[in-house]
Backbone as CSV, one residue per row, in Angstrom:
resi,resn,N_x,N_y,N_z,CA_x,CA_y,CA_z,C_x,C_y,C_z
1,MET,-21.308,-10.515,-42.826,-21.407,-11.869,-41.568,-21.827,-13.139,-42.931
2,ALA,-21.495,-14.222,-42.747,-21.814,-15.361,-43.363,-23.490,-15.761,-43.050
3,ASN,-24.303,-16.307,-43.633,-25.578,-16.407,-42.930,-25.671,-17.742,-42.388
4,HIS,-24.411,-18.461,-42.398,-24.828,-20.000,-41.417,-25.392,-20.135,-40.096
5,LYS,-25.876,-21.139,-39.570,-26.229,-20.975,-38.678,-24.842,-21.139,-37.252
6,ALA,-24.066,-21.912,-37.716,-22.741,-22.039,-37.229,-21.933,-20.376,-36.793
7,THR,-21.655,-19.745,-38.117,-21.320,-18.682,-38.246,-22.431,-17.849,-37.335
8,LYS,-23.514,-17.965,-36.939,-24.105,-16.634,-36.085,-23.839,-17.281,-34.851
9,LYS,-23.667,-18.631,-34.525,-23.792,-18.918,-33.239,-22.218,-18.631,-32.303
10,ASP,-21.130,-18.480,-33.729,-19.967,-18.294,-33.110,-20.043,-16.913,-32.725
11,VAL,-20.715,-16.031,-33.397,-20.809,-14.546,-32.921,-21.513,-14.474,-31.690
12,ARG,-22.464,-15.188,-31.501,-22.846,-14.540,-30.244,-21.896,-15.362,-29.021
13,GLN,-21.588,-16.549,-29.608,-20.379,-16.936,-28.471,-19.272,-15.866,-27.963
14,SER,-18.247,-15.549,-28.973,-17.407,-14.584,-29.073,-17.923,-13.520,-28.164
15,ALA,-18.858,-12.844,-28.410,-19.773,-11.523,-27.857,-19.431,-11.962,-26.208
16,LYS,-20.133,-12.739,-26.205,-20.337,-13.404,-24.560,-19.208,-13.752,-23.762
17,ARG,-18.219,-14.033,-24.448,-16.772,-14.408,-23.767,-16.111,-12.927,-23.928
18,ARG,-16.486,-12.292,-24.911,-15.877,-11.066,-24.697,-15.880,-10.194,-23.311
19,ASP,-17.425,-9.943,-23.181,-18.178,-9.023,-22.013,-17.401,-9.958,-21.001
20,ARG,-17.702,-11.202,-20.967,-17.054,-11.691,-19.575,-15.519,-11.433,-19.354
21,ASN,-15.083,-11.826,-20.477,-13.235,-11.248,-20.259,-13.275,-9.800,-19.957
22,LYS,-14.017,-8.993,-20.204,-13.783,-7.601,-19.915,-14.585,-7.437,-18.485
23,TYR,-15.476,-7.735,-18.202,-15.668,-7.992,-16.626,-14.580,-8.309,-15.677
24,TYR,-14.126,-9.987,-16.663,-12.850,-10.220,-15.319,-11.603,-9.299,-15.337
25,GLY,-11.114,-8.503,-16.329,-10.118,-8.020,-16.499,-10.806,-6.564,-15.465
26,LYS,-11.605,-5.683,-15.628,-11.984,-4.786,-14.924,-11.855,-4.775,-13.505
27,THR,-12.568,-5.917,-13.083,-12.467,-6.117,-11.528,-11.134,-6.463,-11.102
28,THR,-10.299,-7.279,-11.841,-9.123,-7.323,-11.443,-8.101,-5.882,-11.312
29,ARG,-9.060,-5.188,-12.485,-7.763,-3.870,-12.348,-8.376,-3.022,-11.202
30,ASN,-9.585,-2.975,-10.894,-9.962,-2.291,-9.798,-9.757,-2.914,-8.261
31,ALA,-9.200,-3.977,-8.429,-8.672,-4.891,-7.016,-7.192,-4.298,-6.744
32,ILE,-6.466,-3.887,-8.037,-5.358,-3.937,-8.168,-5.429,-2.272,-7.673
33,ARG,-6.120,-1.715,-8.003,-6.015,-0.035,-7.677,-6.002,-0.152,-6.147
34,ASP,-7.419,-0.936,-5.540,-7.576,-0.728,-4.024,-6.580,-1.141,-3.362
35,LEU,-5.591,-2.119,-3.738,-4.535,-2.459,-2.985,-3.423,-1.915,-3.171
36,LYS,-3.186,-0.893,-4.453,-2.310,-0.198,-4.301,-2.597,1.110,-3.441
37,ALA,-3.930,1.651,-3.047,-4.505,2.776,-2.791,-4.629,2.415,-0.962
38,ILE,-4.143,1.032,-0.484,-3.778,1.025,1.145,-2.856,0.963,1.372
39,LYS,-2.736,1.791,2.842,-1.199,2.448,3.710,-0.732,1.478,4.519
40,GLU,-2.121,0.276,5.066,-1.443,-0.506,6.072,-1.158,-1.694,5.405
41,GLY,0.121,-1.925,6.511,0.837,-3.175,6.030,0.116,-4.655,6.151
42,LYS,-0.637,-4.437,7.166,-1.592,-5.986,7.770,-2.742,-5.917,6.608
43,GLU,-3.297,-4.800,6.328,-4.536,-5.187,5.606,-4.009,-4.889,4.126
44,ALA,-2.873,-4.589,3.904,-2.593,-5.290,2.264,-1.728,-6.523,2.630
45,GLY,-1.255,-6.723,3.445,-0.826,-8.183,3.522,-2.150,-9.191,3.319
46,GLU,-3.145,-8.994,3.637,-4.147,-9.843,3.732,-5.229,-9.946,2.998
47,LYS,-4.967,-8.550,1.932,-5.830,-8.443,0.380,-4.936,-8.874,-0.974
48,MET,-3.446,-9.287,-0.600,-2.807,-9.519,-1.415,-2.680,-10.934,-2.248
49,PRO,-3.150,-11.853,-1.039,-3.063,-13.306,-1.988,-4.194,-13.138,-2.734
50,LEU,-5.726,-12.450,-2.217,-6.584,-12.460,-3.271,-6.692,-12.228,-4.787
51,VAL,-5.694,-10.895,-4.534,-5.620,-10.254,-5.981,-4.543,-10.849,-6.677
52,ALA,-3.315,-11.708,-6.091,-2.619,-12.545,-6.645,-3.533,-13.401,-7.610
53,SER,-4.284,-14.142,-6.804,-4.872,-15.016,-7.184,-5.897,-14.822,-8.508
54,MET,-6.631,-13.384,-8.356,-7.850,-12.821,-9.793,-6.322,-12.813,-10.532
55,ILE,-5.072,-12.408,-10.699,-4.445,-12.199,-11.805,-3.741,-13.449,-12.046
56,ASP,-3.692,-15.047,-11.441,-3.444,-15.634,-11.858,-4.592,-16.336,-12.580
57,LYS,-5.768,-16.193,-12.183,-6.871,-16.345,-13.364,-6.977,-15.884,-14.516
58,LEU,-6.623,-14.804,-14.344,-6.777,-13.876,-15.946,-5.545,-14.571,-16.853
59,ALA,-4.355,-14.843,-16.189,-3.299,-15.228,-16.836,-3.499,-16.867,-17.507
60,LYS,-4.172,-17.492,-16.611,-4.729,-19.028,-16.925,-5.817,-18.949,-17.905
61,LYS,-6.627,-17.921,-18.063,-7.595,-17.791,-19.086,-7.235,-17.498,-20.378
62,GLY,-6.228,-16.507,-20.172,-5.336,-16.084,-21.781,-5.773,-14.581,-21.838
63,ILE,-6.539,-13.799,-20.665,-7.233,-12.510,-20.937,-5.709,-11.845,-20.820
64,ILE,-4.991,-11.789,-20.101,-3.267,-11.485,-19.890,-2.358,-12.431,-19.857
65,HIS,-0.942,-11.665,-20.500,-0.260,-12.671,-20.870,0.543,-12.973,-19.621
66,LYS,1.480,-13.931,-19.473,1.721,-14.968,-18.320,3.077,-13.976,-17.521
67,ASN,3.907,-13.060,-18.288,4.699,-12.528,-18.266,3.958,-10.991,-17.336
68,LYS,3.284,-10.383,-18.037,2.442,-9.275,-17.318,1.684,-9.827,-15.848
69,ALA,1.401,-10.669,-15.677,0.723,-11.678,-14.651,2.054,-11.609,-13.735
70,ALA,2.977,-11.960,-13.667,3.997,-12.194,-13.043,4.892,-10.388,-12.537
71,ASN,4.790,-10.127,-13.634,5.340,-8.511,-13.302,4.277,-7.724,-12.339
72,LEU,2.999,-7.880,-12.545,1.891,-7.024,-11.908,2.133,-7.445,-10.316
73,LYS,2.135,-9.103,-10.059,2.263,-9.502,-8.830,3.548,-9.023,-8.278
74,SER,4.647,-9.085,-8.931,6.071,-8.695,-8.335,6.201,-7.225,-7.631
75,LYS,5.375,-6.480,-8.668,5.617,-5.123,-8.111,4.366,-4.878,-6.964
76,LEU,3.276,-5.609,-7.119,2.415,-5.391,-6.206,2.906,-5.809,-4.351
77,SER,3.894,-7.269,-4.861,4.423,-7.995,-3.479,5.309,-6.998,-3.062
78,LYS,6.119,-6.186,-3.715,7.161,-5.539,-3.518,6.533,-4.191,-2.384
79,LYS,5.679,-3.920,-3.121,4.765,-2.311,-2.481,4.317,-2.766,-1.266
80,VAL,3.614,-4.217,-1.253,3.149,-4.571,0.243,4.013,-5.043,1.206
81,ASN,5.526,-5.600,0.922,6.263,-5.867,1.452,6.938,-4.541,2.054
82,ALA,6.975,-3.620,1.403,7.581,-2.182,1.792,6.748,-1.409,2.781
83,LEU,5.242,-1.780,2.662,4.569,-1.304,3.855,4.666,-2.089,5.321
84,ALA,5.080,-3.691,4.904,5.145,-4.176,6.378,6.150,-4.343,7.052
85,LYS,7.318,-3.590,6.532,8.552,-2.754,7.281,8.006,-2.065,8.112
């Protein structure tokens, strides 16, 4: 690593961003796991918008690809809709 002030600062910033992104990603994955585990349609329907919002935020920040976000939301909504019937 170079011994420039700007380079050292960039390393600090990227480490902070990496930790933050890892936290948001893991939190969202846990929320998805919890939503998949729900067996009641009403409860899943209430939780779905929150999880979809989390997924959208990850895609907006570039943590996950926008197509992956769309695929996740599609699969989750299929599951939630199947529970509602």
